[in-house]
N, C-alpha and C positions, 0 to 999 in steps of 0.2 A: 503492499498499500503505500507506506513513503520512498520508498526504493534507496537510491547515496545517503538522503538522511537517518537511515538509521542507524542508533550504532547496535554494535557487535553483541553476538550472542556474551560470545564472553564476558562482556562488559556491563550484560547487562545483568550475568550470573555476583561481575563483585559487585554490583550496586545495592543486589540485592541483601550480600553476605554485611556488606559496611551496614543497612538500613537493618536487620534482622541483630546487629552486635548492637544499635541502639543509638546510627545516626538521624535526625531528624534530620536536616535539610542538605541542601546540592549546593551551598556554597564551599567553595575553593579552603580550604584549612590554609592557613599560614605557615608559608613556609619559613623556613631560617636563613641564615647568609647576610649580606651584606643588601639593603634597595640597592637597583641601579637611579645613580645618583649624576649617572657623565650625560646623559641629553639633557641640562637646561636649556634658558633661553642665552648666558651668559658662556654658557661652553661651545654654543653652536655661532653667535656671533667671536669667538675665539677663533674658533677652528677653521669660519670662513674668512677673517681677518689674517691669516696666515697666508688663505690659498693663496688670497688680493697679494698677497706680499712676494711669495716668492712661489708662482706656480713651478719650478720645476720641485719643490717637493713631496716626499713622497710621503702617505698615508700610518708609516713604520713613522717617520721620522719628525710628523709630525703631532702622534701619540703619544713617543718618547718623550715630548717639547713642554706635554699636557698636562703627559702621566696619566693617559690613558691606556682605557684596554683598541686595540684598533681593531677590531669587528665595530664595534660602537664607533669608532671612527669614522669606520663604514657606511654605520646607519646617518651618523652624521652629513656626511659629504650627499654621500644622495640620496636623500630624508624616507628612506623603508625606514619601517614600524619592527 
């Protein structure tokens, strides 16, 4: 009936077990680790400023200079979420 929008059988069993064990909502659980803070307006502006100053800088060079992750740098430069 729902085609590709249906959850898998394994996922249905996983959710069934979680609700059977007492879970009452479908919201994401809190995750451990440091929150992503590198994609702030200030950092986006810094990255674009660096790119305009010197177009020969590599993503890695900018990331090292701003103490940021290269993957996050790609996201900032190319606007991917």
